[in-house]
N, C-alpha and C positions, 0 to 999 in steps of 0.2 A: 232773253237771256237773264237770269237771278245770277248779280255779280256781288251781292251784300255777305258779308259773314256774321251769324248770331252766334249765342251760344246755346247750346240743345235745348234747355227748358224755355228757350223763349219762340223755339221752330214750330211752326204748324206742320201738324202731323195731317195727311190724308189717310185713309179710312179705308179702300177700294174691296181690298178683300171681307172685311165685316159687311160691309153695305151692300155687297151686290151679291155673297152668297149666306147659303143656309147657316146659323148659327144658334146656342141655346146662351143664355146666361146661366153660369154655371153659379147651381144653390149652391154648392161648398166645393172645395180640392179632394175632396176621396176618390182615389180610381174606381173605375167603372167602365161599363159600355155605355157608348155614347150613339144612340142608331138614330138616324134620321138625319143628321148636324154634320155640315163642313168644319164647324169650329166649337170652339168655349169658348166665351167670354170671361177669363179670370184675372185676376190684378197677378203681381209677383209680389213676394212675401218680403219682408224689408228685413236686412241684416245691421247687425250691430255698428259695425265701424267703417262705409266704404271709403276708399282712399284709392286714385290714381295711380295706377304701378306703369300703362303703358300706353299711346295712342297713336295712331297711324296718322302723320302731319300729313301727308298728300293726299288721305284718301277725305279727312275732316276738309281738307281746301277744296277738295271737289264737290264735297256735298254741302260747303259753305258755312262749314261748322269753327267756330272760336276752339282752340287747343286750351281745354278747361284746367283751372289749377287741382291740386292734387285733391283737395276736399271743398264741398260744395254742391250747387245745387244741380250740375250739370253731372256731377259724379255721381250725387243721389240718383239721377232720374237712369243713369248710366248700368248702374245696382239692383234697381226696384224701387226704390226707397220712395221716389217721386214719381208719381203720375200726372201731367198735364193734363188742361182742358181739351186738347187737341185728342190725348193718347184715345185707342180702345183698344187694349192689350187684350190679347186673343189665345192662345194654343189651338194648335190644327189638328184636326182627326186626320188619320192616315192608317193603313197596314201596310203587310210587305211579307214577302220572303227572305227568311234570313238561314241562310248557309242552306238555302236551295229546299226550304221548306214552312209552309203557307203559316204563317206564325198569327192571323186574324191582327185585331185591333191593336195599334202601336200608337200614334198621335206622338204629340209633342211635351215628352214626361217632363222634361227640364229644360225647355228653348219657350218663351211667351215673346211675343212680337208686338213691340210697341205701335205699329204703323208703317206708314210712309211718308219721305219728306224727298224735295224736292231738290236735285243739284244743281249745280252751276250752269247746266247746258240745259236745265228743262227736262232729266229724264229723270222717274222714278225709285224710288229705294227704299226699300224695307228693311228696317233695325227692328233687330230679334238679339234680346237676351237669353245665353246661352248658363244654366246655373241659376235659375231665377224664383227658384222654388217649386212646390206641385202642382199640377194641375191635373185635371181628371184623367189624365193620358200618361201617370207616372207608376202606373203596376206597383211593385213592391219598394219602388225608390222614394226618396225623397227629395227630389227634385233639386241637387244643388250639383256643385263643380269644384272638382279643388285646384288647385293654382298649376299642379302637375299639368293635366290634360288641356287646362285653361289654358295657360303661357304656350303647350304646343300647338293650339287652336289659332292661337293669336299669330305667331310668328309664322307659321305654315301658310296658313292663307296669304298673308303677304307675300311673301317667300314665293309663292307661286305665282302670284299677280308678276310679279317682277321678272318671274323665268319664261312668262307670255303663256303660260299654260289657262286654258280656260278655268274661270274660278268664281266662287263667292269671297269675298272681303271678311275683315277685321277694323273696328276703330277704334276697339280700346279693352282694356284689360284693366278690372278693378281688383281689388283685395277687396275680404266683406269683416274681415274680424271675427269671423266664424271659423269653428273645425268642425270638421267634415269628416267621417270617420269612413273610410274603401275599404276593402280585401283587391288589391290591385292587379292578380292572378288567380283571384275566386280559390285561393288552398288553405282557407281557415287562417289567414294573417290579417286582418285588418286592421287598421294603426288608423290614428288621427292623423289628418290633413291642415293645412291653412285652406279655405274656400276662396274661392270667383268667380267671379261675371268675367263672361267675353260677350261685347255687341257683335254680334256678326251681322252683316250688310250682301244685300243682293239684288236683286227687283223683284225675286219671286222666292222664296224659300217650297214651293211645291215642288213634289215629287214623283217617282211612277206610282205609288203608294197611297196616294191619293186618291186615284183613279181606282186601283186595283179595291179599296175599303168599297166604293161605293158597288164595283159589280159583285165582288164577294155578297153583299148582302140586299141585291136586287132592288138598290135606290137608283133608278133611271135618271131619275127628273134629276137628280144629285148629280149622278155620275154628266150627264149632259150639260147641266149649268156650269159644273166645274170647266169642264173645256172651253166651254164657251169662252167666261171668264178669261183662259190662257191664252184663246186664240188672239182677241178683242186688243187683253191688253199689250202680251209680247210677243203675238206674232201679225201683227192688224194687215201687215202686207201682205196674207194670204187669204184676202177678203172675210166675209162675213160668214160665220159657222154654217155648215152642214155638212150633210151627208161626205158630200167632194173634196172641202176642207178639210172633214176629218184626216182624209188620206194624206194630203198632202203637207198637210202640219204632222201626222205621224213620221212623214218620210224626213221631213225638216228636222225633227226630235232626233231620228236615227244617224241623219247626219253627223248632227252636233255632238252627240253621244259619240261617234267612230272620233269626229277631231280631238274631242276632250281626250280622250283613249289615249288616240296616236300620241298626242301630246305627252302626256305621262310614260309613254314605251321610250318615247326618243329621251328624256332627262334620267329616265328610271328611278320613278318615282312608285313604291306599292300603297296603294291605298289601306288595302288591308282588311275590309269587311265593305266590299260592294253587295251589301242587301238593297233588292229594291227599293227601301225607305229610305236609302243613300245614294239614290240616282235623281238627280234634279231633270226637270221636264225642261229645262234650257240649256240643259249642255254642260254645266259648271261643277265641279268638285265640290263637293259637299260634304261635311261631316268630315273633320277631319281627326280620329281616332288614333287605333294602333297602325300608324302608318310606318314609310321610312323608304330610304334609297338605296336601292343595289348598291354596295360598295364590294364585295365579291364578287364577280357577274355567275349569279344562280337563278337560273329563269324560274329553279323549283322554291323559292325563297318566299319566306311571308314572313312580317313581322308581330304576326298574331298569334300570340299564344293558343286563344284560342281554334286555331285555322289549322294547328299541327296537327291534326288526325289523316284529312281532306286534303292540307292543299289549295282547297278550291282555289281562292283569293291570290295563289302566288302571284309573284309578278309576270310569268310567261302567260299565266290562263286569264291575265285581265281581258286582252282582248274577245275571248269565247265568252268568257262571264257577261262583258255587254251586251251581245245578242242576243245572251239566254234572259237577259232582265229586257232587252226589249221587246221580246218573245213575250212574254208576261205581261208588259203594258198592252201591248196588240191586242192579247187575248181580252185584258180588261177593256179596250176598247171597241171591242166586235158590236157588243150589241146595240152602237150608236153608229155605225157604219153599213151601208145598205149591201155592199162590194166587200163582204169580208176578206176575201180573195186579195182585195186590191192592198190590205197589209202588209201580202206579203213583198211588194215592191219596196216598201220602206225596210223594211230587211236587208232584201238585197243590195240596197243602197246604203246602209251600212258596211255589208261586208266588203264592196267597192270603195266605198273611202276611208276605211280603215286598212286597207292593201295600198291603195294609189298613195296617202297622205301619211303613211310609217315607212313606205319607200323615197319619198322624195324629201321626209325629214331624214332620213338615214345619209341619202345623196348626200347634202349640204354637209350632215356631220361629216361628213367622208370628204366634203370639198367638190363634187363631183358634178358635171353636168350629164343628162339625159341623153344618153350618145347609144350606145348597143343594149337597147333594153332587156333582151333575156340575159345577155350576159350580166349587165349590170345586176338585176335581179339575185342570179345565180353565187354573184360576190359579195351582195348585202348578205345572204343567207346563211353563206357557207362562214361569213364571219360570227354570226350569232353560236354558234356549234363552236368555232375557235376562241371564242370570247369566254363560253362556259366551260372548255377542258384547262384554259390556263388560269381561270379564275382570278382574272383583273378585279383591278377596280374602277367600274365603268367611268366614273365621273375624269377620274385621273387620265385615264388610258384615251381619251376622244381629246382632252383637253390640249394634255402633253405632244396627240398626235396633229393637232393643228399645226403646231412650232413644226414637227418632227417633216412635214407635209411639204412645209416652203423649204427646208433643209435638202429635203428628196430632190425639188425640181431644181434646186440650184446648186448643190452639190452632190451629183448621183453617185459618186463613186464610195460613200463610207455607207451603204446601205446596213451591212451587218453592225456597226457602231451604233447605229442611231436607235436600230433596233432594239437592242440589248438595253441600254440605256433605258431606252421607251420601257421596256417590261419589268427592269429594274425600279422604275418609279412607282409604276402600278402595282407589281405583282405582291401580291402576303405570299414570300416560299413555306412561311410554316403550315399552310395550307395543303402547300406538293402538288399543284395542280402542273399539268402537262403544258409547256410553253412551246414544241414547236409545232402542234397544230396553227398557234396565232402568229410564229415566223413565219413559217407558209404563206400565211395569208398576206401580210407582212407583202412578203414578197410580192405576190401576185398584185397586192392593193397599188406599189411602188410603180408597177409595167404600166398599169390602166391609166395611174394619176400624171403621167407623162404625156399622156393622149390627150390631156385637155390643152383648149386654146387661150385659156386667159392666164397671166402671168403667176409666178410664185405671191406675188402679194396678193393680188384678189384670192386667190385660194385660202391663206391664211386667213384673209380678215371673213370672208363667207365663216369660214369653221368657228373662229370665235365667237362669232353671233349667234353659233349653232349649238355651239360646246360649253356651257356656264364653266365654272373653276369652283365656285360656291354655292355649295348646295345645304340644305338644312338638316345633315347628319343630325343622326339620334343623338349621337352621343354629344354633340354640343347642345343639343338642346337640352340635355341632363343635365349638361353643366350652367346651363343658365337657367333652369329648376332651382340644385341643389342651390345658388347663390341669392336665388329673388327668395328662395325659405329663406334664408339666413340673412336679407334684409337688404341684399347689395346686387343692385340692378343695373351695375356698369355691364357685366357680360354681355347681360339682353338689349342694353341699347346699343353696344357692340355688334351684337351680330344684326338687328332691326337694317342699323345702316350700310352693311356689307352687304349683305340678301337684297340691296334697294338694287346696286352693282353686280350682278352676280356672273355678269359677261365681261366685265371688266376685271386688269390683272390685280390693281390693289397691292403690292410688295407687299408692303408693310401689315397685310392680314394674311401672309403666306399660311401661317400656321393653323387657320381657321379651312383651308381648303387641303389641310394632310390626311396620310391613311387612316381609318379606325385603327386609333391605337390597342396596342394586347390587352390592355386590360376593360376594355369596353368590347369588349367580343362575347362576353356571355352577361357584362352584367348589367340586371333589368335596370328598364329606361334605354338602353344602348342597343340592345342586340332583340329584346323582346320586350313585347307591350302584351293587353290584352285590351279587350273591346272596354272596359273602364279606365282606361289610359288617356 
C-alpha cells in the first residue's frame, strides 16, 4: 500500500499503453492520417505563463500528490511545459460516429496523456492534459482549450463523482497565459478568450472509437491487441483474452454503460454529445462538453446547439443512443469474435440492466421498496409523463418531495396544501405547464407511499440520499467562468466545496440550489452551448 505523498514532477510514471501497443514517434504535429498505429508519441506544446487555478484535494490525496503552489515545477508539468524522465506523452488514435454518421479517423486532437501514476491503493490512473497543443489528430484545430470549457470540465467531472455517477475525474485547472480564439456557436463570431489546460484522470481513456477505427481500416492485429490490452489491464477477472472472453467482456461493457446512463437519468444529467468516440470502454462519463442538467423537465431538451435540428442526444434519448453506440462497438468487435450472434447477449444485457437500474433508482428517489412490481412500474412511468406536462424543475421537485413524503406519512390530512407548496417551489409558471396531471399523480403516490412498512424517518433519509440538492446548473458554471475570467476564483472555490456534498442540506448555500433565474433562460453558456463549449 503506497501512502507517501510526492510532488507531481517527482512521481514515477508508468506507460503500459505506449509500451504494449503499437505507436509511432510523430515526426511533427501536422494533422494527417496515421494508419497502422494505436497512438502517436507527441509532446505537449509549452505555454507562456502556467499558473494553478484549481486543484482537487481529494483526488490529489488519493493519487499521493502534493497540492502544488500557484507556480512551479508541478504546475509546469500540468500545463505541458515540463515532461519528466518517466513520462512518455502520447495522443491516441481513434475514430467514431458523430451524430450518427461515420467520421473516420478522429483521435486526441487536443488531449495528450502523460502516462500512468500509482494511487495510494496501488491502482493505476492515467493523467491526460486537455488543451495541451496540437497532435497529428488535431484536424483543422489548434489543440488548445479555453478557460470557459476547461473550467466546466473540471467542475463537472468532480461534481459527478460526488453525486455517485461513474465518471472520469479532474485533478487540476491551469491557466496558460495564452489567448485562444473561439467561435462559441460556430456562427461567424470568433472572439479571443483566455486559455487553460485541465488535467483529466481515469484508469484509461480508451473509448469505443479506438476499436472502430481498427475494424474500419482492416487492422485486425491492432484490433485484437487493444482488446487484449483492455481485458488484461481493466477486466482481468474475465480471464485470458480469447473469443469467448471477448463476448463476456462486451457483455460487461454493456452492463457498465447501462448503469452509467441510468445514473445520468436519475440526476437529470444530459451529456449533449454522445458520439461513439465519447463513450468510455469502462462505462465512465467522459468528455464533458455541451452538457447540462434538466431544469424544466423536458425529455426533448438538449443543451447542444449543434443538436437542435435532430435532438438526437436529448435527455430522453440517452438510453436509446447508448444501445445504438454499443451496437456500433459490437460491429467493430465482430471480426475477433467467433460466435458473432453471441454479441446480442451483451445488447440484451444492456436493455435489462438499463430498465432494472432505472426502475430501482426511481423507487429510491420516491422512497419506495419493491412490492407490486407491475403497479409500481406503471406509477413510475406515469410520473415521467406528468413531469413533462408540468415542466417543473427536476432537481427541486425530487428534493422537496423527499421532505413532503415525510409529512405525507406523519400528517396525512394536509395533502393538497403540501402538493401546492411543492409545485410552487419547483414550477416555472412562465412556461405555462399543466399542473393537474402531476397533482393527480401525487395523490396516487401518496396512497402508495402509505403502503410502505418502514417509518417516515427512514423514507426521508432514503430519498435525501437519492435526490441531490445541489447540481452544477449551467448558470452556476457560467457565473464561475465569468468571475474566473475577471481574476476572481472565490465563486469557483465555493462551488467546488458545495458540490462535494450535494446530498447535504448546507442551508448557508441555499442560493446555489435555486431554480434557473429568468435571465439565464436564453443566455449563452446558461441555456445553450456548442461542441466547442
